[in-house]
Every structure is written in structure tokens, then in C-alpha cells.
C-alpha positions in Angstrom: 40.7 36.7 72.5 43.6 36.0 70.1 44.5 37.9 66.9 45.1 36.0 63.7 47.8 36.9 61.1 48.1 35.1 57.8 50.5 35.8 55.0 50.7 33.9 51.7 54.1 34.6 50.2 54.8 33.9 46.5 56.4 35.1 43.4 55.1 38.3 41.9 51.3 38.6 41.7 50.0 40.5 38.7 49.0 44.0 39.8 45.5 43.7 38.2 44.7 40.7 40.4 45.8 42.0 43.8 42.8 44.1 44.9 40.3 41.3 44.1 42.6 38.7 45.7 42.6 40.7 49.0 38.8 40.7 49.0 38.6 37.0 48.2 41.1 36.1 51.0 39.2 38.2 53.5 35.8 36.9 52.5 36.6 33.3 52.3 38.5 33.2 55.5 36.0 35.2 57.5 33.0 33.4 56.1 34.5 30.0 56.8 35.5 31.0 60.4 32.1 32.4 61.2 30.3 29.4 59.8 32.5 27.2 62.1 31.5 29.3 65.1 34.5 31.7 65.3 33.4 35.3 65.4 35.9 38.2 65.3 36.0 42.0 66.0 37.7 43.3 62.9 39.5 42.2 59.7 41.8 43.8 57.2 43.5 42.5 54.1 46.6 43.8 52.2 48.7 43.0 49.2 52.1 43.7 47.8 53.5 42.1 44.6 54.8 39.1 46.6 52.3 38.6 49.4 48.7 38.5 50.4 48.1 39.4 54.1 45.0 39.0 56.4 44.8 40.3 59.9 41.9 39.5 62.2 41.4 41.0 65.6 39.4 39.6 68.6 39.0 36.1 67.3 37.3 33.6 69.7 39.8 31.2 71.2 37.5 28.3 70.5 34.1 27.7 68.9 31.1 27.5 71.3 29.5 24.2 72.3 26.3 23.8 70.3 23.2 21.9 71.3 20.7 20.9 68.7 17.3 19.2 69.3 16.2 16.9 66.5 12.8 15.3 66.1 12.7 11.6 65.2 10.2 9.0 64.2 7.2 7.8 66.3 7.9 5.2 69.0 5.9 2.6 67.1 7.8 3.3 63.8 9.6 0.4 62.0 12.9 -0.5 63.7 14.9 0.4 60.5 13.5 4.0 60.6 14.5 4.3 64.3 18.0 2.9 63.6 18.5 5.3 60.7 17.6 8.2 63.0 20.0 7.0 65.6 22.9 6.9 63.0 22.1 10.3 61.6 21.9 11.9 65.1 24.9 10.0 66.4 23.3 8.9 69.6 22.2 5.7 71.3 18.6 4.6 72.0 19.0 5.2 75.7 19.8 8.9 75.0 16.5 9.4 73.3 13.6 11.3 74.9 10.0 10.3 74.3 7.4 13.1 74.1 3.6 13.0 73.6 2.3 14.7 70.4 -1.0 14.8 68.6 -0.2 11.7 66.5 1.3 9.7 69.3 4.6 9.4 71.2 7.7 10.6 69.3 11.4 10.2 69.8 13.6 13.4 70.3 17.4 13.5 70.4 19.6 16.2 71.8 22.8 16.5 69.9 25.8 18.2 71.6 28.6 19.4 69.4 31.6 20.4 71.6 33.6 23.5 70.7 36.9 23.2 68.9 40.2 25.2 69.4 40.6 28.2 67.0 43.9 26.8 65.6 42.2 23.7 64.4 39.4 25.6 62.7 41.8 28.2 61.2 43.9 25.4 59.7 40.9 23.8 58.1 39.5 27.0 56.6 42.9 28.3 55.4 43.7 24.9 53.8 40.4 25.0 51.9 40.9 28.7 51.0 44.4 28.1 49.5 43.4 25.0 47.6 40.2 26.6 46.1 41.3 30.2 45.7 39.5 31.8 42.7 42.4 33.2 40.8 41.5 34.3 37.2 44.5 32.3 36.1 46.7 29.9 38.2 49.6 27.6 37.6 51.2 24.4 39.0 54.9 24.1 39.6 57.3 21.3 40.5 55.7 17.9 41.2 52.9 19.1 43.4 49.2 19.4 42.6 48.7 22.8 44.3 47.6 25.7 42.0 48.4 29.3 42.7 48.7 32.4 40.7 52.5 32.1 40.9 54.7 29.6 42.9 53.7 29.8 46.6 56.9 29.8 48.8 55.7 30.1 52.3 52.7 30.4 54.6 52.8 32.6 57.8 49.9 31.7 60.1 50.0 32.7 63.8 47.5 33.2 66.7 48.7 35.9 69.2 47.0 35.8 72.6 46.4 38.8 74.9 49.8 38.3 76.6 51.6 38.6 73.2 52.5 34.9 73.0 52.3 33.7 69.4 51.3 30.2 68.4 52.0 28.8 64.9 48.8 27.2 63.5 49.7 23.6 62.4 49.1 23.5 58.7 50.7 21.7 55.8 49.6 22.5 52.2 51.4 20.2 49.7 54.6 20.3 51.7 54.5 24.0 52.5 54.3 24.1 56.3 52.9 27.2 58.1 55.4 29.1 60.2 55.9 32.5 61.9 58.5 34.0 59.4 58.4 36.1 56.2 60.8 38.0 53.9 61.5 41.6 53.3 62.3 43.5 50.1 63.8 41.2 47.4 66.9 43.4 46.9 67.2 45.8 49.8 66.4 43.5 52.7 66.6 39.8 51.6 66.4 37.0 54.2 63.7 35.7 56.6 62.7 37.0 60.0 60.1 35.9 62.6 57.1 37.9 63.8 54.9 37.7 66.8 51.8 39.8 65.9 50.4 42.0 63.1 52.0 45.1 64.7 55.3 43.4 64.9 54.9 42.1 61.3 54.0 45.6 59.8 56.9 47.3 61.7 59.5 44.8 60.6 58.3 44.8 57.0 58.7 48.6 57.0 62.3 48.3 58.3 62.8 45.6 55.6 61.8 48.2 52.9 58.3 46.9 52.3 55.2 49.1 52.4 52.4 46.7 53.1 49.3 48.9 52.5 48.6 49.4 48.8 46.7 52.7 49.5 49.7 54.1 51.3 52.0 53.0 48.5 49.8 54.8 46.0 49.6 57.9 48.1 53.4 57.9 48.5 53.9 57.5 44.7 51.5 60.4 43.9 52.9 62.7 46.5 56.5 62.2 45.4 55.6 62.4 41.7 53.6 65.7 42.1 56.4 67.2 44.2 59.0 66.3 41.4 56.8 67.9 38.8 55.9 71.0 40.9 59.6 71.7 41.4 59.9 72.2 37.7 56.7 74.1 37.1 55.0 71.1 35.6 52.0 68.9 36.6 51.5 65.1 36.6 48.6 64.0 34.4 46.1 62.2 36.8 45.5 58.6 36.0 44.0 56.6 38.9 44.0 53.3 37.1 47.7 53.6 36.3 48.4 54.7 39.9 46.7 51.6 41.3 48.6 49.4 38.8 52.0 50.9 39.5 51.4 50.6 43.3 50.9 46.9 42.7 54.2 46.6 40.9 56.5 47.8 43.7 57.0 47.1 47.4 59.2 50.1 48.0 58.2 52.8 45.5 60.8 55.4 44.4 59.4 57.9 41.9 62.0 59.3 39.4 61.5 62.0 36.8 62.9 61.6 33.3 63.3 63.5 30.1 61.5 63.0 26.8 63.7 63.5 23.7 63.1 66.9 22.1 62.4 65.3 18.7 59.2 63.7 20.2 57.7 66.7 22.0 55.6 67.7 19.0 53.8 64.4 18.9 50.1 64.7 20.1 50.0 64.5 23.9 47.5 61.6 23.7 50.1 59.6 21.7 52.8 60.3 24.3 50.5 59.4 27.1 49.3 56.1 25.5 52.8 55.0 24.5 54.3 55.7 28.0 51.3 54.3 29.9 50.8 51.1 27.9 54.4 50.0 27.3 56.4 51.6 30.2 53.8 52.3 32.9 55.1 55.9 33.0 53.1 58.9 34.3 52.9 61.8 31.8 54.1 65.2 33.0 52.5 68.2 31.3 53.5 71.8 30.9 50.3 73.6 32.1 51.1 76.7 29.9 51.3 74.8 26.6 49.5 71.6 27.3 52.4 69.6 25.9 53.7 66.4 27.6 57.4 67.2 28.3 58.6 64.7 30.8 57.6 61.5 32.6 57.7 59.9 36.0 58.7 56.2 36.4 58.5 54.3 39.7 61.5 52.2 40.7 61.2 49.4 43.2 64.4 50.2 45.1 66.8 52.9 46.1 70.1 53.0 44.3 73.5 54.6 45.1 73.3 56.8 42.0 69.8 58.0 43.0 68.2 56.3 40.1 70.4 57.7 37.3 71.1 54.2 35.8 67.4 53.3 36.0 66.4 56.5 34.3 69.0 56.1 31.5 67.7 52.7 30.7 64.1 53.8 30.7 64.8 56.8 28.5 66.6 54.6 26.0 63.6 52.2 25.8 61.2 55.0 25.6 63.1 56.7 22.8 62.8 53.5 20.7 59.0 53.3 21.4 58.5 57.0 20.6 60.5 56.7 17.4 58.0 54.1 16.2 55.1 56.4 17.2 56.7 59.3 15.4 57.1 57.1 12.3 53.4 56.2 12.4 52.4 59.8 13.0 54.4 61.1 10.0 53.2 58.4 7.7 49.6 59.0 8.8 49.9 62.7 8.2 50.9 62.2 4.6 47.7 60.2 4.0 45.6 62.7 5.9 46.9 65.5 3.7 45.7 63.5 0.7 42.2 63.5 2.0 42.2 60.1 3.8 41.1 58.4 0.6 43.4 55.3 1.0 42.1 54.7 4.5 38.4 54.9 3.3 39.2 52.5 0.5 40.8 50.0 2.8 37.7 49.9 4.9 35.9 48.2 2.0 38.0 45.1 2.9 37.4 45.2 6.6 34.4 43.1 7.8 32.2 44.8 10.4 30.0 41.7 10.8 29.5 38.8 8.4 25.8 39.5 8.3 26.1 43.3 8.3 28.8 43.8 5.6 32.0 45.7 5.6 33.0 48.8 7.5 32.6 50.8 4.3 29.0 49.6 3.9 28.3 50.5 7.5 29.8 54.0 7.0 27.5 54.5 4.0 24.5 53.6 6.1 25.6 55.9 9.0 26.1 58.8 6.5 22.7 58.4 5.0 21.0 58.2 8.4 23.0 61.2 9.7 21.7 63.3 6.8 18.1 62.3 7.8 18.6 63.0 11.5 20.4 66.3 10.9 17.3 68.2 10.2 15.7 66.9 13.5 18.8 67.8 15.5 19.3 71.1 13.8 22.7 70.3 12.3 23.8 71.1 8.7 23.0 67.9 6.7 26.0 68.3 4.4 28.4 68.6 7.3 26.7 65.7 9.2 27.0 63.5 6.1 30.6 64.5 5.5 31.6 63.9 9.1 29.9 60.4 9.1 31.9 59.5 6.0 35.3 60.3 7.5 34.6 59.6 11.2 36.0 56.1 11.1 38.8 56.7 8.6 41.4 56.6 11.4 40.7 52.9 12.0 42.9 52.2 9.0 45.7 54.5 10.3 49.0 53.0 11.6 48.7 54.9 14.9 45.3 53.5 15.7 46.4 50.1 14.7 49.2 50.4 17.3 47.1 52.2 19.9 43.4 51.2 19.4 42.4 53.3 22.4 43.2 56.4 20.3 40.5 55.8 17.8 38.5 59.0 17.3 41.2 61.1 19.0 43.5 60.6 16.0 40.6 61.0 13.7 40.2 64.6 14.9 43.9 65.3 14.3 43.8 63.8 10.8 40.6 65.5 9.8 42.0 68.9 10.9 45.2 68.1 9.0 43.1 67.4 5.9 41.6 70.8 6.2 38.1 69.7 7.0 35.7 72.0 8.9 36.2 72.1 12.7 32.7 70.5 13.4 33.6 67.6 11.1 37.0 67.1 12.9 35.3 67.3 16.3 32.7 64.7 15.3 35.4 62.2 14.4 36.3 62.1 18.1 33.0 62.9 19.8 30.8 60.5 17.8 31.9 57.6 20.0 30.6 59.3 23.1 29.1 58.7 25.6 31.0 55.5 26.3 29.7 55.1 29.9 27.3 56.6 32.4 29.9 59.1 33.6 31.2 60.0 30.2 30.4 63.5 28.9 27.7 63.8 26.1 28.7 65.8 23.0 26.8 69.1 22.4 28.1 70.1 19.0 25.1 69.5 16.6 27.2 67.6 14.0 28.8 65.4 16.7 25.4 64.6 18.2 24.0 63.7 14.8 26.8 61.4 13.9 26.8 59.8 17.3 23.1 59.1 17.1 23.4 57.7 13.6 26.3 55.4 14.5 24.5 54.0 17.6 21.1 53.6 16.0 22.5 51.9 12.9 24.4 49.5 15.2 21.3 48.7 17.3 19.0 48.3 14.3 21.5 46.2 12.5 22.0 43.7 15.3 18.3 43.6 16.0 17.7 42.7 12.4 19.9 39.7 12.5 18.7 38.6 16.0 21.9 39.3 17.8 20.3 40.8 20.9 21.7 40.9 24.4 20.8 37.8 26.5 21.1 37.7 30.3 24.5 39.1 31.2 25.9 38.6 27.7 26.2 41.7 25.5 29.2 41.1 23.2 28.4 44.1 21.0 27.7 46.5 23.9 24.2 47.2 22.7 22.9 48.1 26.2 25.6 50.8 26.4 24.7 52.0 22.9 21.0 52.3 23.8 21.9 54.2 27.0 24.1 56.5 24.8 21.2 57.3 22.5 19.0 58.0 25.5 21.5 60.4 27.0 22.2 62.1 23.7 18.5 62.7 23.2 17.6 63.8 26.7 20.7 65.9 27.6 20.4 67.7 24.3 16.5 68.0 24.6 15.9 66.5 21.1 12.6 65.6 19.6 13.5 62.5 17.8 10.9 59.7 17.2 13.0 56.6 17.2 10.9 54.4 15.0 11.7 56.6 12.0 15.4 56.0 12.7 15.2 52.2 12.8 16.4 50.9 9.5 16.0 47.1 9.9 16.8 46.1 6.4 14.3 43.2 6.7 12.3 42.3 3.5 9.1 41.2 5.3 7.1 44.2 6.4 5.4 42.5 9.4 8.8 41.1 10.6 10.3 44.6 10.3 7.5 46.0 12.3 7.9 43.3 15.0 11.6 43.9 15.3 11.2 47.6 15.5 8.6 47.2 18.3 11.0 44.9 20.1 13.9 47.3 19.8 11.7 50.1 21.0 10.8 48.0 24.0 14.5 47.5 24.7 15.0 51.3 24.7 12.1 51.6 27.2 13.8 49.0 29.5 17.1 50.9 29.4 15.2 54.2 30.0 13.6 52.7 33.1 17.1 51.9 34.5 18.3 55.4 33.6 15.3 57.2 35.2 15.1 54.9 38.2 18.6 56.2 39.2 17.0 59.6 39.1 14.2 58.6 41.5 11.4 58.2 39.0 9.1 55.2 39.8 9.0 52.4 37.3 5.2 52.3 37.3 5.2 56.0 36.4 7.3 55.3 33.4 5.1 52.4 32.4 2.0 54.7 32.6 3.7 57.1 30.2 5.1 54.4 27.9 1.5 53.3 27.3 0.8 56.7 25.7 0.9 57.6 22.0 4.3 58.9 20.9 6.3 56.7 23.2 9.2 56.5 20.8 9.9 60.2 21.4 12.1 59.8 24.5 12.2 63.5 25.4 8.4 63.7 25.3 8.1 60.5 27.3 10.4 61.7 30.0 8.7 65.1 30.3 5.4 63.3 30.8 6.9 61.0 33.4 8.5 63.8 35.4 5.2 65.8 35.4 3.3 62.7 36.5 5.8 61.9 39.2 5.6 65.5 40.5 1.8 65.5 40.6 1.7 62.1 42.4 3.8 63.6 45.2 1.0 65.9 46.0 -2.1 65.0 48.1 -4.5 65.9 45.2 -2.5 63.7 42.8 -2.3 60.7 45.1 -6.1 60.9 45.9 -7.0 61.5 42.3 -5.4 58.2 41.3 -7.5 56.4 43.9 -10.7 58.1 42.6 -9.7 57.3 39.1 -9.1 53.6 40.0 -12.5 53.5 41.8 -14.3 54.9 38.8 -12.4 52.6 36.4 -13.2 49.5 38.5 -16.9 50.3 38.9 -17.2 51.0 35.1 -15.2 47.9 34.1 -17.4 45.6 36.4 -20.6 47.2 35.1 -19.6 46.8 31.4 -18.6 43.1 32.0 -21.9 42.5 33.8 -24.1 44.3 31.3 -22.2 43.3 28.2 -22.2 46.8 26.8 -19.8 49.8 26.7 -20.8 52.9 28.5 -19.1 55.4 26.2 -21.9 57.4 24.6 -21.4 60.5 26.7 -23.2 61.6 29.9 -26.0 64.1 29.6 -26.1 67.0 32.2 -29.9 67.1 32.1 -30.0 63.8 34.0 -27.9 65.1 36.8 -29.8 65.1 40.1 -27.2 66.0 42.7 -25.3 69.3 42.9 -22.0 67.3 43.0 -23.0 65.6 39.8 -23.5 69.0 38.1 -20.3 70.3 39.5 -18.4 67.2 38.2 -19.9 67.8 34.7 -18.5 71.3 34.6 -15.1 70.2 36.0 -14.8 67.5 33.4 -15.6 69.8 30.5 -12.9 72.3 31.7 -10.3 69.6 32.4 -10.9 68.0 29.0 -10.2 71.2 27.2 -7.2 72.1 29.4 -5.6 68.6 29.2 -6.1 68.3 25.4 -4.5 71.8 24.8 -1.7 71.2 27.3 -0.9 67.8 25.8 -0.8 69.3 22.3 1.6 71.9 23.6 3.6 69.3 25.4 3.0 71.2 28.6 2.6 68.1 30.8 2.9 69.9 34.0 -0.3 71.9 33.1 -2.0 68.8 31.9 -1.2 66.9 35.1 -2.3 69.9 37.2 -5.7 70.0 35.4 -6.1 66.3 36.0 -5.2 66.6 39.7 -7.8 69.4 40.0 -10.5 66.8 39.4 -9.7 65.2 42.7 -12.2 67.3 44.8 -15.3 67.1 42.4 -14.7 63.3 41.9 -14.4 62.7 45.7 -17.6 64.8 46.3 -19.4 62.9 43.6 -18.6 59.5 45.0 -19.6 60.6 48.5 -23.0 62.0 47.5 -24.1 59.7 44.7 -24.9 56.0 44.3 -23.6 55.0 40.9 -25.7 51.8 40.6 -29.0 53.5 41.1 -32.3 51.6 40.8 -33.3 54.2 38.2 -31.9 52.7 35.0 -31.5 56.1 33.3 -29.6 57.6 36.2 -27.4 54.5 36.4 -26.5 54.6 32.7 -25.8 58.3 32.8 -23.5 58.0 35.8 -21.7 55.1 34.2 -21.2 57.2 31.1 -19.8 59.9 33.4 -17.3 57.4 34.8 -16.3 56.7 31.2 -15.7 60.4 30.8 -13.5 60.5 33.9 -11.5 57.6 32.6 -11.0 59.0 29.1 -10.1 62.5 30.2 -7.5 61.2 32.7 -6.1 58.8 30.2 -5.2 61.8 27.9 -2.5 62.7 30.4 -1.2 59.2 31.3 -2.4 55.6 31.6 -3.2 55.7 35.3 -4.3 52.1 35.2 -0.6 51.1 35.2 0.1 52.8 38.5 0.6 50.6 41.6 -1.2 51.0 44.9 
């Protein structure tokens, strides 16, 4: 079985596109080959800035011969129908077989498709893959029609047999003919060389100063960078995204450590990190004793005679210019912060948040008012919550955040502290944006929690009021993320916060306002299902609890759902649900048949059987316990009391005929079923459970 090696060699591929391109090349080639009948033992894809590589092991040398049996028309069918079948099957009439079937004699054709050599199939699939490759952006060059992310220079495509003999796959894509050669490092090993297999290819690339595997390049960069920092008693600030990006910028990584000018060391570490990462792709190096960023690591793409001294000198010169700008922004911003941030807040009056929702200043006023209301529920100081909400977005007008938008909130904390505001207010300026994602930490400071809730709830209610809701995969205002943020803030801080009271829709029509509030609450319930499903809670259990009163109190709803999930995992709980459904079905059918509602209370004096009397007593006890437990929000006790009804209900059904010929007994027993239904429904709507 031969091995296949493909390399698509081009000008530099953007780092952000390389990982996806690897997967696309692998998937499109393997899918196409398998569909054509060529299976393989293993596949691996790699990328450097100038090449995409795919290696397949154990490829079939040719596709298997396929035989297909195709049923045709009846023998007495019109001649045109038979001729059409012959054309479609590609056979002559004398090759047809006649078989007897229920409706008469029918023609059958056996179609044989001979196998094809691997090289022929590989050429077809690779040609299609190159011409239809899904680059996010692509370009044309010269006079050709081919599109690629950057000009494509060469195609390496060889099949290597078990004896080590390599065969070039015949392929020509817009004048670029496949061959068996590639190039090494652009500067340290220019020139082409031939290869005979993947092992030969990887070894020769290594000698030509190219590290093919992006994971190995990243590992080399991180190891060398941390070694350089450790030697000086420092540490590299971990940034996996930057590491992956830098590994996609170099074929032969050479980490170098450089100095940051002393005049910039007092800048906030976040400013230094952002400036060096965004503009220079530098790793920040921190002093673990002080927390300050003191040096940087850059990654060169070549070794130099002066061990990188010239490269570092150029980088430090560019960095100094960038940091001089950052220092200028910082010093200007500090002057405004010391004045109380008034100019920034005034400028937000002229910044539109949304054309239907007003300016940023109007939005801030709404958030501040809502924060004051929520504060008492959260347990925060209302004055501090309102103050924090008013200044939380002031840094959006600062020069630093204008230059580095990713520092919004972070800079707000610095500026609030500089303005002499309380620590909780300064912390809220940064923390009110959280959580930004499912793995992001949730704030626990009460003022921060209050402002975060007010911010997200105002945004959600505002966009719901103007009918700008998420649709399908589109969510331009990140409302799903905002709803999940509210859910996590409430649950992880164990807050009792009825959401309906916090929905300020600003809709004149009362009925429309109610309708939109109900729809927004339903949206929260949908996000809650996703959140709880990841924690193993069944969706029907959540539905059974959503149907209960107080379903806008998320913490209460989740406590109920967890308690119901726990009781359903017991034998008593599972069997009780079946008993409840049996009682509910019998009662529903009887009420529909009789045209009356059996809800007037069963009378113990009409109980004939001992199981009937025992069930009366059990229901009275359960009703008291469940009502008291539900009032105390002790849902575990409520569900336990409900599960305890399993035995008396089972015994009742085994011993008693509900639809007795005695009308009085029948009515009394149906009223008892109503009691079972009402008592169980105090804990959760068991009718919504599946199974």
C-alpha cells in the first residue's frame, strides 16, 4: 500500500488561517478519496507560514471494482422506457437479465465499475480541493483564474510504494505542475530539493531550517522563552492565543529577550501587555515579586551572526515609539480622572448606544436607576451601586480605551481609583462586564454583582422592547451571552431576584409590555435549560419546574429542579411519577366523559378498603409537609414527602377499582385522585415529565 505526500507551497499564509486550513485540506482530501473507493490507514496535516502539508499512510493502490445491480422496467414496458434504462445503466439489451416478479417479468442490469489507479483518483480529488478550497479570503494573481490565500508557487504530490520508490502524481492546476520538490527556509536554506517520502521530506526540511509541526514550533518557542526569563528571575505571562499565532509566523523560531525602557515601567501592566501583543506580537515578561512587566520576548524567524542583537535593537526602537504613545494617553487620562471624570461622562451624551435606545449617557442613567433598585435584593449599598453604575463606562471616552478597546473596564478601575472613589466602585468598573463567557469568573463583590446585573438586564430588556432579538445563529448584540451572564450571576451568588420586576421594557401599551416581558422570561428559561443540561439536569425536569409559580426566580427554580432530579433518581420517585400519571390519566378521562370536575374533596367516611383509608392519611400528611416545605423553599423535603406517597398510591391501585359500579364510591375515589394530583403538583408539574 503506497503512502501519499502533498505539499501546497505559497507565499505567507496568515497565522490565523493555518489551523483551519490544515483541517480543511485533510477533510476534503480524505473525504474525496474515500468516496472514490480509496481507504487509508492514517492521515496527518501540518502548516508553516509558507506551506500546507498532508501525509496519508496505507493508501490503497487502486480503487476496488464495484458491481451494482439495478432494477429496470417490465419486459412489456414501452420501448422508450427500456432504451432510457439501457442508456442510464450503460449496458446493451443482451446484457439484461429477466426475472419473474409479482407484477410480471422485469429487466435487471448488472453494472460493473472497474477500479482505477490511486494516482488518477488523487489527481482528481486534489485538483478539486485546490480549486474550491474554503479560504476566508483568497486572491488571484497574474493572468490565471486560480484563487488561493496568497500566490501558490508549487505543488508537491507523490505516492511512495513499499519499496520506497516515489511516483509523481500527474497534475496540472492552472500551469502549476505537481512535482517531487520543495523549498527550505526562505533565508537560511533557499533553493529546491527533491524528496521521496514523508520521512525524507520532514528530515530534509529540518536540515533546511524548517520546523514542520506547528505544535512543536509552539513548544520550542515556549520552552526557550521561559528559559530566558527564568535565567533572570522573571516569568513569561502565559498567552496561548499569542503563542499559537507567533508559531504561525515563523518556520525556524528563535526567541529573543529585550528590554523595556525604564520610563515606561510604571505604566499599568495591562497597557504594556496589550501594546506589545497587539502591535509587536511580543510576550510580556513579568517580575513575580512586583507584578510589573519589565521585559519582553520576541520571536525571530532566523538565526543571525550577532545572535539577534540587530533584531532586538530594531524591535526596541519600534516598541519605544508605541509605548511613548501609550504613556501620553495614560498621563492625559490621569488628569481627567483626577478631575472626577466629568468630561468623559459629558462626552457620552453624544455617543449613540442604539438609534432606538438613545445615547450611552441615557443608558447609563437607566443602569444606575436599576442598580439602585437591585441593590437591596443583592444586599449591596444602594448609594455605592448607583455611583458605580454612573462611572462604570466613563473610560469608554478615554484615550487609552480608544486606542486599546480590549482594556475597557480595566482602565476604568485604574481611573476610578485615581479619582479617589471607593474600592468597591473602582472594582465594579472592571467587574461589571463579567462574566463574558462560560469559563469567565463571576464577580462576588456585591456592588460589582449589582451593576453587572443592571447592565445586562437593561440591555436585554431594551433590545426586547425594540424587537431586536436573536434569530437562528445571528446574535449581533450578544444577548444570549448576556442572559447566560445574568443566570450565572444569580445562581453562583445564590440571589433571590425575581426577573420580571427588573424588566423595564419602556413600552407604552401595558398588554404589549406584558407580552414582551413574558417572551424575554421564556428566553431566559431556554438559556437556563442549556446551562443546566451541561450539568446533567434533564430538560423535562426543568420544564416541570418552569411550570410552577415564581419561575422568574432563577435560584428558586434551580433548587426545585435539582431536588426533583434527585428524587427521580430513586426507585420511589420514579414509581411515584408512574402512579401520578396513572391517577391523572384516569381522572382526566373520567372528567371528559362525565363533563364534570372531580375537585370537591374526597370524604374518608366512604373509604371501604384499608388501602383507601391509609392513602387518605398519607395524603393529609403529605399536603401539610409539602406546603410547609415549599413555603420554606426546602424542596428536598417537599420532594421527599411527595416520593413517600409511592407506597400508599401503589397499594391503593392494586386493591381498589376506581370506576366502581357504586356511583358514590366512584365519585369519592375520583375526588381522591384529584387530591393526589393537586398535592403532587404543589412540588412540581409532574405532567411535563417524559416516560
